[in-house]
N, C-alpha and C positions, 0 to 999 in steps of 0.2 A: 231891676229892669233889664230884660233881655233885648238884644239888638237883632233885628230882622232885616233880611234882604228878600225882595219878592220878584220873581221872574214871571212875566205875563200879566202885568198890572192893568193892561187895557182890556182884558178879557171879561166875559160875562160873570164868572164866579169870583173874580178878584175882590169885589167890594165886601163879600162875606168874610174874606180873610183879613182885609184891612180893618173891618169892624172887630174881628176876633182879636187881632193884635192889640188894638186900642183898648177894648173892653177888659182884657186881661192885664192891663197896666204896663204894656211893653211899647217899644218904639220901632218904627220902620226907618232905617237909615239910608236905604238905597233901593231903587226899583228899576226894572228893565222891561221895555216893550218896543217892538219895531214900529209901532204906531204911536203918535204923540198926542192922541185925543184922550188924555188921562187926567183931566181936571178933577176927577173924583178924588185924587190924592189930597187935594186941598181940604176936603171935608174931614180928613183923618190925620195926615202927616204932611203939612205944607212945607216943612223943612227938609223932607227927604230928598236926597239927590236922585235925579232921574236920568236914564240913559236909553238911547235908541239903538246903540251898537253894543253887542255882547263884549267885544274886545275892551272897550272903555269901562264897561261895568266890571269885568274881570279885573282889570288893572286897579280900579278904585277899591274893590274889596281886598285885593292883595296888599295895597298900601295901608288900608285900615288894619289888616291882620298883622302887619309888621310894627304897628304902633301898640305899645303895651296897653292892654285893656280896651282896645278899640275893635277887635275882631268881631264879626257877626256871630251870634250864637246859633241862629237858625236861617236856613234858606227855604222860603216857601215857593212852591212851584205850581203855577196856574197856566202854564204854556200848553200848546197843542199836544195831544196824546203822544204822537210819535217822537216828540222831543223830551219827554219825561225822563227816559233812560239817561240821556246825555246830561240833562240838567241835574239829576240826582247825583251822578258821578261828579259833576262840578262842585256841588255843595259839599260832598264828602271830601273832595280834594283840598278844599280851603279850610277844612277842619270844623265844619258846622254840622249840626244835626239838620235833618231835612224833613219838611212837611210837604207831602205831594198829594195833589188832587187825584181823584179817580180818573181813569185807571192808572195804577202805578206805572205799568208798562203795557205796551200792546201785545208783546209776545212773552208768554210765561217763562220761557227759558232764560230770559234776561234777569230774572229774580236771583238766580244762582250766583251770577257774577256780581250783582249789586251787594248781595249778602257777604261775599268774600271781601269786597272793598270796604264795606262798613266795618267788618270785623278787623281788618288790617289797620284802619285808622281809629278804631274805637269810638265810632259815632253811630247814631241810630237813624234809620229811615222810618218816618211815621206816615201812615196813610189815612186819608179821610174816609171813614166808613160811618157816615152820620146816621144811617138808618139803625145801626146797632144802639144808638143813644135815644132813639125816639120812644117816648113812653109807651105808645101802643104796641110797638114792636118788642120792647123789653117785656111787656106784660104777656104778649103772645109766646115768647120764648119760655117764660116761667110756666105758662100753662102747658106747653108741649113737654117740657122737662118733667112735669109732674103727671103726665098721662102715661098709660100702660106702654111698656117698651115695644109691644107687638102691634100697637095701633098704627095703621097707615092712613094718613090724612089726605083728603082730596082738596087740591088747591087750584084756583084759577087766578092767574096774574094777567092783568090788562093795563097797558100804559100807552096812551096815544097823546102825543104832544105835537101839535101842528107846527110845521116849519115851511117857510116860503121857498121860492126858487133860489134865494141866496145860499141856502144850506148846502145844496149840491155843488155850488160854485166855490165854496170855501173848503178848507182842509177837512172839515167834518164829512163832506161828501166823498172823500177819497178814502177807500177802505184801507189802503196801505198806511194812511196817516191817522185815521180815527179808529180803525178796527171794525168799522161798520156799525149798523144800528144797535145790535145786541151789546156791543162793547160800549159805545158812546152814551147811550141812554139807559142801558140795562144792567151794567156790571154791578151796580150797588144793590139792585134787586136780587141778583143771583148770589151775591155775597150774603145778603140777609137770609135767603132761603137755605143755603148750605150751612150757615151758622146755626139756624134753628133746627133744621130737619136732617142734617147729617150729610155724609159724603154721597157722591154720585154713583148710581148703579147703572143707569142708562140715560143717554142723551140723544134724542132724535130731533132732527130738523125737518119740519114740514114745508116751511116757506122761508126763503132768504132772498130778499130783493134790496135795492138801494134805499128804499124808504120804509121797509117793513120786514119783520121776521117773526117766526112763530115755531113752536115745537112742543115736545113732551120731554119732561125731565123727571126721571125716577130717582128719588133720594132714599136714604135709609128709612125715613119715617114719613115720606110723602110722595104722592104722584102729582106732578105739576103740569098743567096745561098753560102755556104762556103765549102772549101776543104783544109785540111792541111795534109801534108805527109812528111815522112822521106825517102821515097823510090825513088831512082833515076829513076826507071822504069816509074814513073808517070810524069816525065818531058815532056813538050810538044816539046822537041827537043832532038836530039841524043847527049848524053854526049861526050865531046871531052877532050883528055888529056890536062892538064894545063888550062882548062877553068872552070869558076865557074859552079857548079852543083846546082844552086839555081834558083828558079823562083818565083817571087813575083808580084802579080797583084791585083789591086782593080779597078773595073769599077763601076761607078755610072751613071745609066741611059744610059749605053752603052759607056760612056766616061772614058777613062783610067786616073786614078789619078797617076801622076808621083811622086813617093817618094822614088825611089831606092837610091838616093844620100842624102847627108845632115845629115847622122846619126852620124858622127864621133864626133861632138861637143855637142850632145844633153845631155850627162851626165853632162858635164860642165855647160850647161845652167840650167839643173835640180838643180845642186848644188848652183848656183847663186841664184835661186829662194828660195831654202831651207834656205840658209844663210840669206836671206832677210826676212824670216818669211812667205814666200808665197809658200811653198811646197805643194804637194798633200798629203792629209791625208788618214786615214782609211775609212772615209765616201766616199771618191772619188773612192776607189778601190773596195768597197763592191759589186756593181752591176756586175762587170766582174767576180768576184769570185763566185757569185751565178750562172752565166751563165755556167761557166766551170764545176762547181759541178754538175749541172743538166745534162750536156753532159756526164759526167763520170758515172752517175747513172741511166739515163733514159733508157727506152726500145728502142732497135734498131729496126726501122720499116722496114729496107731494102730500096733498091733503087727504090723508087716510089714517085709519087707526084712531088712537086717542089724541085728538087734536082739538084745539080751541074753537069755540063756536063762532068767533069773529072771522075765522078762516073758512068755515063751512059755508057761510052765506055767499062767499065768492066762488065756491066750487063750480 
């Protein structure tokens, strides 16, 4: 049984990690969040110690570390994006392996220093790239790997997930903290695309606003028109009360890839691989971090050329 500590237990994604820790037969010994509305812990690890102050959390884990056999084995990070880098460093410093939610860091150059620290202390930083474990995505990769090397595939990626006014008031609406729309809701899609279709040849940004972004991505084996949005007005259907206001679509050569289901257990599958020593590391996540960093900083060329149809309608 491995011992876990979790940073950011009050966040949206934390319950998936709590479930994964429990389902893999391990235990959460301590959790941290500046907010104390964390009753969800009772459903998984009611005996876990909880802290709202990092300093006390740090002290507690240090005391455990100095007791034979009581050090935590893993630190799981579910904190806001801009804190990931510091929290990964913390986990490594106390001698634990790290499991970090996406994106690993906001700025790709931080991966180099994290790699150096991990090598110095002999620990591993694991990243959550759950789409690589989705059966439909795995099947797509196998299909592309077996296609002719010179085949260039045409891809449309659309992801619209409606968010209210709270989003822009939170850290997620601050590009310096979240990395912007493409990073916060799109980095795992860009990871999946580069994993399957190869490295980047061209990365063009057509639209980049606080609530939406879109562009054209040329990979070794694909041309990708992509559009990401938090605005319900971009939905291709009229929103209805009590109905999901989310639209997710990936087409490859005009064929829809169905992957709307099958997400609930992917964090548990990720943990199983990590615990077996087969998790995704920092080298795996680096290409997608480079892609979203370019999107965040590149010149916006406007709606022209090879652009997504959802942007053309607003031209």
